[in-house]
Every structure is written in structure tokens, then in C-alpha cells.
N, CA, C, O and the ligand as a Tripos MOL2 file, in Angstrom:
@<TRIPOS>MOLECULE
protein
  261   259    66     0     0
PROTEIN
NO_CHARGES

@<TRIPOS>ATOM
      1 N           0.8500   -1.2040    0.0000 N.3       1 MET1
      2 CA          0.0000    0.0000    0.0000 C.3       1 MET1
      3 C           0.8840    1.2530    0.0000 C.2       1 MET1
      4 O           1.8780    1.3430    0.7200 O.2       1 MET1
      5 N           0.5030    2.1570   -0.7880 N.am      2 LYS2
      6 CA          1.2540    3.4090   -0.8810 C.3       2 LYS2
      7 C           0.6410    4.4520    0.0310 C.2       2 LYS2
      8 O          -0.5770    4.5990    0.1390 O.2       2 LYS2
      9 N           1.5330    5.1570    0.6710 N.am      3 GLN3
     10 CA          1.0230    6.2380    1.5140 C.3       3 GLN3
     11 C           0.8720    7.4990    0.6950 C.2       3 GLN3
     12 O           1.6910    7.8000   -0.1730 O.2       3 GLN3
     13 N          -0.1630    8.2130    0.9800 N.am      4 GLU4
     14 CA         -0.4010    9.4540    0.2650 C.3       4 GLU4
     15 C           0.5000   10.5600    0.8010 C.2       4 GLU4
     16 O           0.5510   10.8410    1.9980 O.2       4 GLU4
     17 N           1.1940   11.1600   -0.1280 N.am      5 HIS5
     18 CA          2.0050   12.3030    0.2740 C.3       5 HIS5
     19 C           1.3940   13.5590   -0.3220 C.2       5 HIS5
     20 O           0.4710   13.5050   -1.1340 O.2       5 HIS5
     21 N           1.9160   14.6480    0.0890 N.am      6 GLY6
     22 CA          1.4240   15.9070   -0.4590 C.3       6 GLY6
     23 C           0.2950   16.4910    0.3550 C.2       6 GLY6
     24 O          -0.2050   17.5730    0.0490 O.2       6 GLY6
     25 N          -0.1050   15.7860    1.3820 N.am      7 GLU7
     26 CA         -1.1080   16.3510    2.2690 C.3       7 GLU7
     27 C          -0.4100   16.8580    3.5190 C.2       7 GLU7
     28 O           0.0960   16.0790    4.3270 O.2       7 GLU7
     29 N          -0.3940   18.1250    3.6580 N.am      8 ARG8
     30 CA          0.3500   18.7010    4.7780 C.3       8 ARG8
     31 C          -0.4850   18.6860    6.0430 C.2       8 ARG8
     32 O          -1.7040   18.8580    6.0240 O.2       8 ARG8
     33 N           0.2100   18.4760    7.1250 N.am      9 ASP9
     34 CA         -0.4650   18.5150    8.4120 C.3       9 ASP9
     35 C          -0.2270   19.8530    9.0940 C.2       9 ASP9
     36 O           0.8400   20.4550    8.9830 O.2       9 ASP9
     37 N          -1.2280   20.2820    9.7820 N.am     10 PHE10
     38 CA         -1.1390   21.5230   10.5350 C.3      10 PHE10
     39 C          -1.5740   21.2490   11.9590 C.2      10 PHE10
     40 O          -2.2680   20.2740   12.2460 O.2      10 PHE10
     41 N          -1.1550   22.1240   12.8300 N.am     11 ASN11
     42 CA         -1.6370   22.0200   14.1960 C.3      11 ASN11
     43 C          -2.7340   23.0460   14.4210 C.2      11 ASN11
     44 O          -2.5830   24.2310   14.1240 O.2      11 ASN11
     45 N          -3.8150   22.5640   14.9420 N.am     12 ASP12
     46 CA         -4.8550   23.4650   15.4080 C.3      12 ASP12
     47 C          -4.2390   24.2820   16.5480 C.2      12 ASP12
     48 O          -3.8910   23.7280   17.5900 O.2      12 ASP12
     49 N          -4.1050   25.5990   16.3510 N.am     13 PRO13
     50 CA         -3.3890   26.3810   17.3630 C.3      13 PRO13
     51 C          -4.1290   26.4800   18.6930 C.2      13 PRO13
     52 O          -3.5340   26.8340   19.7120 O.2      13 PRO13
     53 N          -5.3990   26.1740   18.6870 N.am     14 VAL14
     54 CA         -6.1920   26.3040   19.9140 C.3      14 VAL14
     55 C          -6.0740   25.0570   20.7820 C.2      14 VAL14
     56 O          -5.7280   25.1560   21.9590 O.2      14 VAL14
     57 N          -6.3530   23.8980   20.2230 N.am     15 CYS15
     58 CA         -6.3460   22.6820   21.0420 C.3      15 CYS15
     59 C          -5.1070   21.8260   20.7990 C.2      15 CYS15
     60 O          -4.8550   20.8780   21.5430 O.2      15 CYS15
     61 N          -4.3230   22.1540   19.7560 N.am     16 GLY16
     62 CA         -3.0930   21.4260   19.5130 C.3      16 GLY16
     63 C          -3.2580   20.1580   18.6970 C.2      16 GLY16
     64 O          -2.2810   19.4570   18.4340 O.2      16 GLY16
     65 N          -4.4740   19.8600   18.2960 N.am     17 MET17
     66 CA         -4.7400   18.6700   17.5090 C.3      17 MET17
     67 C          -4.1450   18.8130   16.1080 C.2      17 MET17
     68 O          -4.0810   19.9100   15.5540 O.2      17 MET17
     69 N          -3.7170   17.6910   15.5550 N.am     18 THR18
     70 CA         -3.1960   17.7160   14.1960 C.3      18 THR18
     71 C          -4.3470   17.6350   13.2020 C.2      18 THR18
     72 O          -5.1760   16.7260   13.2550 O.2      18 THR18
     73 N          -4.3740   18.5890   12.3120 N.am     19 VAL19
     74 CA         -5.3960   18.5700   11.2740 C.3      19 VAL19
     75 C          -4.7130   18.7630    9.9270 C.2      19 VAL19
     76 O          -3.6710   19.4140    9.8470 O.2      19 VAL19
     77 N          -5.2710   18.2220    8.9040 N.am     20 SER20
     78 CA         -4.7470   18.4630    7.5730 C.3      20 SER20
     79 C          -5.6970   19.4060    6.8530 C.2      20 SER20
     80 O          -6.8300   19.6180    7.2870 O.2      20 SER20
     81 N          -5.2300   19.9590    5.7650 N.am     21 HIS21
     82 CA         -6.1120   20.8840    5.0540 C.3      21 HIS21
     83 C          -7.3240   20.1510    4.4750 C.2      21 HIS21
     84 O          -8.3210   20.7770    4.1140 O.2      21 HIS21
     85 N          -7.2310   18.8340    4.3890 N.am     22 MET22
     86 CA         -8.3690   18.0600    3.9140 C.3      22 MET22
     87 C          -9.3820   17.7900    5.0270 C.2      22 MET22
     88 O         -10.5910   17.7750    4.7970 O.2      22 MET22
     89 N          -8.8660   17.5800    6.2240 N.am     23 SER23
     90 CA         -9.7560   17.1810    7.3120 C.3      23 SER23
     91 C         -10.1640   18.3440    8.2040 C.2      23 SER23
     92 O         -11.0370   18.2000    9.0600 O.2      23 SER23
     93 N          -9.5420   19.4790    8.0080 N.am     24 ALA24
     94 CA         -9.8680   20.6170    8.8620 C.3      24 ALA24
     95 C         -11.3250   21.0250    8.6800 C.2      24 ALA24
     96 O         -11.8380   21.1020    7.5640 O.2      24 ALA24
     97 N         -11.9610   21.2770    9.7920 N.am     25 ALA25
     98 CA        -13.3660   21.6590    9.7370 C.3      25 ALA25
     99 C         -13.5120   23.1420    9.4310 C.2      25 ALA25
    100 O         -14.4720   23.5780    8.7950 O.2      25 ALA25
    101 N         -12.5360   23.8980    9.9020 N.am     26 GLU26
    102 CA        -12.6150   25.3370    9.7410 C.3      26 GLU26
    103 C         -11.2420   25.8870    9.3850 C.2      26 GLU26
    104 O         -10.2170   25.2880    9.7080 O.2      26 GLU26
    105 N         -11.2350   27.0130    8.7280 N.am     27 GLU27
    106 CA         -9.9850   27.6980    8.4630 C.3      27 GLU27
    107 C         -10.1890   29.1870    8.6110 C.2      27 GLU27
    108 O         -11.3010   29.6980    8.4760 O.2      27 GLU27
    109 N          -9.1080   29.8660    8.8880 N.am     28 LEU28
    110 CA         -9.1920   31.2990    9.1030 C.3      28 LEU28
    111 C          -7.8800   31.9390    8.6720 C.2      28 LEU28
    112 O          -6.7960   31.4570    9.0030 O.2      28 LEU28
    113 N          -8.0000   33.0190    7.9380 N.am     29 VAL29
    114 CA         -6.8040   33.7390    7.5400 C.3      29 VAL29
    115 C          -6.6120   34.9050    8.4980 C.2      29 VAL29
    116 O          -7.4970   35.7390    8.6870 O.2      29 VAL29
    117 N          -5.4430   34.9350    9.0870 N.am     30 TYR30
    118 CA         -5.1120   36.0050   10.0130 C.3      30 TYR30
    119 C          -3.7230   36.5030    9.7050 C.2      30 TYR30
    120 O          -2.7670   35.7280    9.7050 O.2      30 TYR30
    121 N          -3.6020   37.7810    9.4430 N.am     31 LYS31
    122 CA         -2.3090   38.3860    9.0850 C.3      31 LYS31
    123 C          -1.6260   37.6180    7.9510 C.2      31 LYS31
    124 O          -0.4470   37.2750    8.0430 O.2      31 LYS31
    125 N          -2.3730   37.3570    6.8930 N.am     32 ASP32
    126 CA         -1.8530   36.6980    5.6920 C.3      32 ASP32
    127 C          -1.3880   35.2730    5.9220 C.2      32 ASP32
    128 O          -0.6880   34.7030    5.0850 O.2      32 ASP32
    129 N          -1.7660   34.7020    7.0320 N.am     33 LYS33
    130 CA         -1.4080   33.3170    7.2950 C.3      33 LYS33
    131 C          -2.6950   32.5350    7.5080 C.2      33 LYS33
    132 O          -3.6490   33.0240    8.1140 O.2      33 LYS33
    133 N          -2.7000   31.3140    6.9970 N.am     34 ILE34
    134 CA         -3.9090   30.5150    7.1350 C.3      34 ILE34
    135 C          -3.7580   29.5250    8.2830 C.2      34 ILE34
    136 O          -2.7360   28.8550    8.4350 O.2      34 ILE34
    137 N          -4.7930   29.4640    9.0630 N.am     35 TYR35
    138 CA         -4.8150   28.5540   10.2080 C.3      35 TYR35
    139 C          -5.9620   27.5750   10.0210 C.2      35 TYR35
    140 O          -7.0360   27.9390    9.5410 O.2      35 TYR35
    141 N          -5.7220   26.3370   10.4060 N.am     36 TYR36
    142 CA         -6.7480   25.3050   10.2800 C.3      36 TYR36
    143 C          -7.1790   24.8380   11.6630 C.2      36 TYR36
    144 O          -6.3870   24.7760   12.6030 O.2      36 TYR36
    145 N          -8.4420   24.5180   11.7490 N.am     37 PHE37
    146 CA         -9.0130   24.1440   13.0430 C.3      37 PHE37
    147 C          -9.8250   22.8630   12.9120 C.2      37 PHE37
    148 O         -10.3890   22.5570   11.8610 O.2      37 PHE37
    149 N          -9.8630   22.1280   14.0160 N.am     38 CYS38
    150 CA        -10.5770   20.8510   13.9960 C.3      38 CYS38
    151 C         -12.0890   21.0770   14.0730 C.2      38 CYS38
    152 O         -12.8750   20.2350   13.6400 O.2      38 CYS38
    153 N         -12.4740   22.2010   14.6200 N.am     39 ALA39
    154 CA        -13.8990   22.4410   14.8040 C.3      39 ALA39
    155 C         -14.1790   23.9320   14.8700 C.2      39 ALA39
    156 O         -13.2870   24.7500   15.0890 O.2      39 ALA39
    157 N         -15.4130   24.2450   14.6800 N.am     40 ARG40
    158 CA        -15.8550   25.6300   14.6990 C.3      40 ARG40
    159 C         -15.5330   26.3080   16.0310 C.2      40 ARG40
    160 O         -15.1720   27.4840   16.0740 O.2      40 ARG40
    161 N         -15.6670   25.5620   17.0870 N.am     41 ILE41
    162 CA        -15.4430   26.1250   18.4260 C.3      41 ILE41
    163 C         -14.0040   26.6080   18.5790 C.2      41 ILE41
    164 O         -13.7530   27.6230   19.2300 O.2      41 ILE41
    165 N         -13.0650   25.8890   17.9860 N.am     42 CYS42
    166 CA        -11.6700   26.3020   18.0600 C.3      42 CYS42
    167 C         -11.4320   27.5580   17.2180 C.2      42 CYS42
    168 O         -10.6950   28.4580   17.6210 O.2      42 CYS42
    169 N         -12.0510   27.6020   16.0740 N.am     43 ARG43
    170 CA        -11.9140   28.7800   15.2230 C.3      43 ARG43
    171 C         -12.4600   30.0180   15.9260 C.2      43 ARG43
    172 O         -11.8620   31.0930   15.8770 O.2      43 ARG43
    173 N         -13.5880   29.8490   16.5690 N.am     44 ASP44
    174 CA        -14.2000   30.9640   17.2830 C.3      44 ASP44
    175 C         -13.2890   31.4650   18.4020 C.2      44 ASP44
    176 O         -13.1350   32.6700   18.6010 O.2      44 ASP44
    177 N         -12.6970   30.5360   19.1180 N.am     45 ALA45
    178 CA        -11.8060   30.9080   20.2140 C.3      45 ALA45
    179 C         -10.5920   31.6670   19.6790 C.2      45 ALA45
    180 O         -10.1440   32.6460   20.2760 O.2      45 ALA45
    181 N         -10.0730   31.2040   18.5580 N.am     46 PHE46
    182 CA         -8.9210   31.8580   17.9480 C.3      46 PHE46
    183 C          -9.2750   33.2540   17.4770 C.2      46 PHE46
    184 O          -8.4900   34.1910   17.6230 O.2      46 PHE46
    185 N         -10.4490   33.3830   16.9180 N.am     47 GLU47
    186 CA        -10.8860   34.6540   16.3640 C.3      47 GLU47
    187 C         -11.0090   35.7210   17.4550 C.2      47 GLU47
    188 O         -10.7520   36.9000   17.2110 O.2      47 GLU47
    189 N         -11.3950   35.3060   18.6290 N.am     48 VAL48
    190 CA        -11.5600   36.2440   19.7390 C.3      48 VAL48
    191 C         -10.2030   36.7620   20.2190 C.2      48 VAL48
    192 O         -10.0230   37.9620   20.4270 O.2      48 VAL48
    193 N          -9.2520   35.8410   20.3900 N.am     49 GLU49
    194 CA         -7.9290   36.2250   20.8980 C.3      49 GLU49
    195 C          -6.8310   35.5470   20.1090 C.2      49 GLU49
    196 O          -6.1580   34.6520   20.6210 O.2      49 GLU49
    197 N          -6.6410   35.9630   18.8630 N.am     50 PRO50
    198 CA         -5.6470   35.2720   18.0210 C.3      50 PRO50
    199 C          -4.2390   35.2960   18.6050 C.2      50 PRO50
    200 O          -3.5090   34.3080   18.5190 O.2      50 PRO50
    201 N          -3.8670   36.4070   19.1890 N.am     51 GLU51
    202 CA         -2.4980   36.5370   19.7040 C.3      51 GLU51
    203 C          -2.2050   35.5740   20.8500 C.2      51 GLU51
    204 O          -1.0530   35.2430   21.1300 O.2      51 GLU51
    205 N          -3.2510   35.1450   21.4890 N.am     52 LYS52
    206 CA         -3.0880   34.2130   22.6010 C.3      52 LYS52
    207 C          -2.6740   32.8200   22.0980 C.2      52 LYS52
    208 O          -2.0230   32.0520   22.8070 O.2      52 LYS52
    209 N          -3.0670   32.5250   20.8680 N.am     53 TYR53
    210 CA         -2.8530   31.1670   20.3640 C.3      53 TYR53
    211 C          -1.7260   31.0540   19.3460 C.2      53 TYR53
    212 O          -1.2150   29.9630   19.0920 O.2      53 TYR53
    213 N          -1.3420   32.1870   18.7670 N.am     54 ILE54
    214 CA         -0.2750   32.1340   17.7770 C.3      54 ILE54
    215 C           1.0480   31.8580   18.4780 C.2      54 ILE54
    216 O           1.4080   32.5540   19.4270 O.2      54 ILE54
    217 N           1.7750   30.8390   18.0120 N.am     55 PRO55
    218 CA          3.0750   30.5770   18.6080 C.3      55 PRO55
    219 C           4.0370   31.7120   18.2870 C.2      55 PRO55
    220 O           4.2260   32.0710   17.1250 O.2      55 PRO55
    221 N           4.6270   32.2550   19.3000 N.am     56 HIS56
    222 CA          5.5350   33.3770   19.1060 C.3      56 HIS56
    223 C           6.9550   32.8740   18.9350 C.2      56 HIS56
    224 O           7.3890   31.9200   19.5820 O.2      56 HIS56
    225 N           7.6630   33.5480   18.0420 N.am     57 HIS57
    226 CA          9.0450   33.1490   17.8000 C.3      57 HIS57
    227 C           9.9630   33.6340   18.9110 C.2      57 HIS57
    228 O          10.9770   33.0140   19.2290 O.2      57 HIS57
    229 N           9.5790   34.7440   19.4790 N.am     58 ARG58
    230 CA         10.3770   35.2890   20.5670 C.3      58 ARG58
    231 C           9.7630   34.8960   21.8900 C.2      58 ARG58
    232 O           8.5470   34.7630   22.0250 O.2      58 ARG58
    233 N          10.6150   34.7190   22.8370 N.am     59 GLN59
    234 CA         10.1130   34.4150   24.1710 C.3      59 GLN59
    235 C          10.3230   35.6220   25.0460 C.2      59 GLN59
    236 O          11.4040   36.2090   25.0920 O.2      59 GLN59
    237 N           9.3030   35.9650   25.7130 N.am     60 TYR60
    238 CA          9.3840   37.0970   26.6210 C.3      60 TYR60
    239 C           9.3740   36.5740   28.0610 C.2      60 TYR60
    240 O           8.5220   35.7800   28.4590 O.2      60 TYR60
    241 N          10.3250   37.0400   28.7930 N.am     61 GLY61
    242 CA         10.4190   36.5980   30.1710 C.3      61 GLY61
    243 C           9.6020   37.4560   31.1120 C.2      61 GLY61
    244 O           9.4530   37.1540   32.2960 O.2      61 GLY61
    245 N           9.0750   38.5370   30.5540 N.am     62 MET62
    246 CA          8.3580   39.4600   31.4160 C.3      62 MET62
    247 C           6.9170   39.0160   31.6330 C.2      62 MET62
    248 O           6.2480   38.5110   30.7320 O.2      62 MET62
    249 N           6.4910   39.2180   32.8130 N.am     63 LYS63
    250 CA          5.0970   38.9340   33.1210 C.3      63 LYS63
    251 C           4.3700   40.2580   33.3280 C.2      63 LYS63
    252 O           4.8880   41.1580   33.9890 O.2      63 LYS63
    253 N           3.1970   40.3750   32.7740 N.am     64 PRO64
    254 CA          2.4440   41.5940   33.0630 C.3      64 PRO64
    255 C           2.0410   41.6280   34.5360 C.2      64 PRO64
    256 O           1.4860   40.6650   35.0650 O.2      64 PRO64
    257 N           2.3240   42.7240   35.1670 N.am     65 SER65
    258 CA          2.0260   42.7580   36.5920 C.3      65 SER65
    259 C           0.9610   43.7800   36.9430 C.2      65 SER65
    260 O           0.6040   43.9240   38.1120 O.2      65 SER65
    261 ZN         -9.3190   22.1870   17.8670 Zn       66 ZN66
@<TRIPOS>BOND
     1     1     2 1
     2     2     3 1
     3     3     4 2
     4     3     5 am
     5     5     6 1
     6     6     7 1
     7     7     8 2
     8     7     9 am
     9     9    10 1
    10    10    11 1
    11    11    12 2
    12    11    13 am
    13    13    14 1
    14    14    15 1
    15    15    16 2
    16    15    17 am
    17    17    18 1
    18    18    19 1
    19    19    20 2
    20    19    21 am
    21    21    22 1
    22    22    23 1
    23    23    24 2
    24    23    25 am
    25    25    26 1
    26    26    27 1
    27    27    28 2
    28    27    29 am
    29    29    30 1
    30    30    31 1
    31    31    32 2
    32    31    33 am
    33    33    34 1
    34    34    35 1
    35    35    36 2
    36    35    37 am
    37    37    38 1
    38    38    39 1
    39    39    40 2
    40    39    41 am
    41    41    42 1
    42    42    43 1
    43    43    44 2
    44    43    45 am
    45    45    46 1
    46    46    47 1
    47    47    48 2
    48    47    49 am
    49    49    50 1
    50    50    51 1
    51    51    52 2
    52    51    53 am
    53    53    54 1
    54    54    55 1
    55    55    56 2
    56    55    57 am
    57    57    58 1
    58    58    59 1
    59    59    60 2
    60    59    61 am
    61    61    62 1
    62    62    63 1
    63    63    64 2
    64    63    65 am
    65    65    66 1
    66    66    67 1
    67    67    68 2
    68    67    69 am
    69    69    70 1
    70    70    71 1
    71    71    72 2
    72    71    73 am
    73    73    74 1
    74    74    75 1
    75    75    76 2
    76    75    77 am
    77    77    78 1
    78    78    79 1
    79    79    80 2
    80    79    81 am
    81    81    82 1
    82    82    83 1
    83    83    84 2
    84    83    85 am
    85    85    86 1
    86    86    87 1
    87    87    88 2
    88    87    89 am
    89    89    90 1
    90    90    91 1
    91    91    92 2
    92    91    93 am
    93    93    94 1
    94    94    95 1
    95    95    96 2
    96    95    97 am
    97    97    98 1
    98    98    99 1
    99    99   100 2
   100    99   101 am
   101   101   102 1
   102   102   103 1
   103   103   104 2
   104   103   105 am
   105   105   106 1
   106   106   107 1
   107   107   108 2
   108   107   109 am
   109   109   110 1
   110   110   111 1
   111   111   112 2
   112   111   113 am
   113   113   114 1
   114   114   115 1
   115   115   116 2
   116   115   117 am
   117   117   118 1
   118   118   119 1
   119   119   120 2
   120   119   121 am
   121   121   122 1
   122   122   123 1
   123   123   124 2
   124   123   125 am
   125   125   126 1
   126   126   127 1
   127   127   128 2
   128   127   129 am
   129   129   130 1
   130   130   131 1
   131   131   132 2
   132   131   133 am
   133   133   134 1
   134   134   135 1
   135   135   136 2
   136   135   137 am
   137   137   138 1
   138   138   139 1
   139   139   140 2
   140   139   141 am
   141   141   142 1
   142   142   143 1
   143   143   144 2
   144   143   145 am
   145   145   146 1
   146   146   147 1
   147   147   148 2
   148   147   149 am
   149   149   150 1
   150   150   151 1
   151   151   152 2
   152   151   153 am
   153   153   154 1
   154   154   155 1
   155   155   156 2
   156   155   157 am
   157   157   158 1
   158   158   159 1
   159   159   160 2
   160   159   161 am
   161   161   162 1
   162   162   163 1
   163   163   164 2
   164   163   165 am
   165   165   166 1
   166   166   167 1
   167   167   168 2
   168   167   169 am
   169   169   170 1
   170   170   171 1
   171   171   172 2
   172   171   173 am
   173   173   174 1
   174   174   175 1
   175   175   176 2
   176   175   177 am
   177   177   178 1
   178   178   179 1
   179   179   180 2
   180   179   181 am
   181   181   182 1
   182   182   183 1
   183   183   184 2
   184   183   185 am
   185   185   186 1
   186   186   187 1
   187   187   188 2
   188   187   189 am
   189   189   190 1
   190   190   191 1
   191   191   192 2
   192   191   193 am
   193   193   194 1
   194   194   195 1
   195   195   196 2
   196   195   197 am
   197   197   198 1
   198   198   199 1
   199   199   200 2
   200   199   201 am
   201   201   202 1
   202   202   203 1
   203   203   204 2
   204   203   205 am
   205   205   206 1
   206   206   207 1
   207   207   208 2
   208   207   209 am
   209   209   210 1
   210   210   211 1
   211   211   212 2
   212   211   213 am
   213   213   214 1
   214   214   215 1
   215   215   216 2
   216   215   217 am
   217   217   218 1
   218   218   219 1
   219   219   220 2
   220   219   221 am
   221   221   222 1
   222   222   223 1
   223   223   224 2
   224   223   225 am
   225   225   226 1
   226   226   227 1
   227   227   228 2
   228   227   229 am
   229   229   230 1
   230   230   231 1
   231   231   232 2
   232   231   233 am
   233   233   234 1
   234   234   235 1
   235   235   236 2
   236   235   237 am
   237   237   238 1
   238   238   239 1
   239   239   240 2
   240   239   241 am
   241   241   242 1
   242   242   243 1
   243   243   244 2
   244   243   245 am
   245   245   246 1
   246   246   247 1
   247   247   248 2
   248   247   249 am
   249   249   250 1
   250   250   251 1
   251   251   252 2
   252   251   253 am
   253   253   254 1
   254   254   255 1
   255   255   256 2
   256   255   257 am
   257   257   258 1
   258   258   259 1
   259   259   260 2
@<TRIPOS>SUBSTRUCTURE
     1 MET1         2 RESIDUE 1 A MET
     2 LYS2         6 RESIDUE 1 A LYS
     3 GLN3        10 RESIDUE 1 A GLN
     4 GLU4        14 RESIDUE 1 A GLU
     5 HIS5        18 RESIDUE 1 A HIS
     6 GLY6        22 RESIDUE 1 A GLY
     7 GLU7        26 RESIDUE 1 A GLU
     8 ARG8        30 RESIDUE 1 A ARG
     9 ASP9        34 RESIDUE 1 A ASP
    10 PHE10       38 RESIDUE 1 A PHE
    11 ASN11       42 RESIDUE 1 A ASN
    12 ASP12       46 RESIDUE 1 A ASP
    13 PRO13       50 RESIDUE 1 A PRO
    14 VAL14       54 RESIDUE 1 A VAL
    15 CYS15       58 RESIDUE 1 A CYS
    16 GLY16       62 RESIDUE 1 A GLY
    17 MET17       66 RESIDUE 1 A MET
    18 THR18       70 RESIDUE 1 A THR
    19 VAL19       74 RESIDUE 1 A VAL
    20 SER20       78 RESIDUE 1 A SER
    21 HIS21       82 RESIDUE 1 A HIS
    22 MET22       86 RESIDUE 1 A MET
    23 SER23       90 RESIDUE 1 A SER
    24 ALA24       94 RESIDUE 1 A ALA
    25 ALA25       98 RESIDUE 1 A ALA
    26 GLU26      102 RESIDUE 1 A GLU
    27 GLU27      106 RESIDUE 1 A GLU
    28 LEU28      110 RESIDUE 1 A LEU
    29 VAL29      114 RESIDUE 1 A VAL
    30 TYR30      118 RESIDUE 1 A TYR
    31 LYS31      122 RESIDUE 1 A LYS
    32 ASP32      126 RESIDUE 1 A ASP
    33 LYS33      130 RESIDUE 1 A LYS
    34 ILE34      134 RESIDUE 1 A ILE
    35 TYR35      138 RESIDUE 1 A TYR
    36 TYR36      142 RESIDUE 1 A TYR
    37 PHE37      146 RESIDUE 1 A PHE
    38 CYS38      150 RESIDUE 1 A CYS
    39 ALA39      154 RESIDUE 1 A ALA
    40 ARG40      158 RESIDUE 1 A ARG
    41 ILE41      162 RESIDUE 1 A ILE
    42 CYS42      166 RESIDUE 1 A CYS
    43 ARG43      170 RESIDUE 1 A ARG
    44 ASP44      174 RESIDUE 1 A ASP
    45 ALA45      178 RESIDUE 1 A ALA
    46 PHE46      182 RESIDUE 1 A PHE
    47 GLU47      186 RESIDUE 1 A GLU
    48 VAL48      190 RESIDUE 1 A VAL
    49 GLU49      194 RESIDUE 1 A GLU
    50 PRO50      198 RESIDUE 1 A PRO
    51 GLU51      202 RESIDUE 1 A GLU
    52 LYS52      206 RESIDUE 1 A LYS
    53 TYR53      210 RESIDUE 1 A TYR
    54 ILE54      214 RESIDUE 1 A ILE
    55 PRO55      218 RESIDUE 1 A PRO
    56 HIS56      222 RESIDUE 1 A HIS
    57 HIS57      226 RESIDUE 1 A HIS
    58 ARG58      230 RESIDUE 1 A ARG
    59 GLN59      234 RESIDUE 1 A GLN
    60 TYR60      238 RESIDUE 1 A TYR
    61 GLY61      242 RESIDUE 1 A GLY
    62 MET62      246 RESIDUE 1 A MET
    63 LYS63      250 RESIDUE 1 A LYS
    64 PRO64      254 RESIDUE 1 A PRO
    65 SER65      258 RESIDUE 1 A SER
    66 ZN66       261 GROUP 0 **** ****
């Protein structure tokens, strides 16, 4: 049996589940980047606070006080 290639996997940024662009239930474009979600509820959560879920390249050691 041959495995299908060419289907990229993405991480649902809200719940961390692996979704592919074929199996994703929802998608959302934010700042020219496309995000895939396993369900509508995750997309909604992301839409409310996208910055909370986007993985940041920089790490900040500061805590808001
Ligand atoms: Zn999800």
C-alpha cells in the first residue's frame, strides 16, 4: 500500500490537535497566514484572541504585573 504524500499537516493552534487541510473543519486567515481548526469552536476561540494562540518566535520573560 502506498502512503499518500502531499497532504500537509497543521496544528490546530487552539487545542493542539493535528489537522490536515483536507480534514480541517474550519480555516481562518489572520495576518496573511492561514490557520486550520478541527472544529468551529476552536476557530471561534482563535478569532476572539488570536495573539493568545499564535506561537511566538520570541520568548518574553516578562510577566504583566
Ligand atoms: Zn481544535
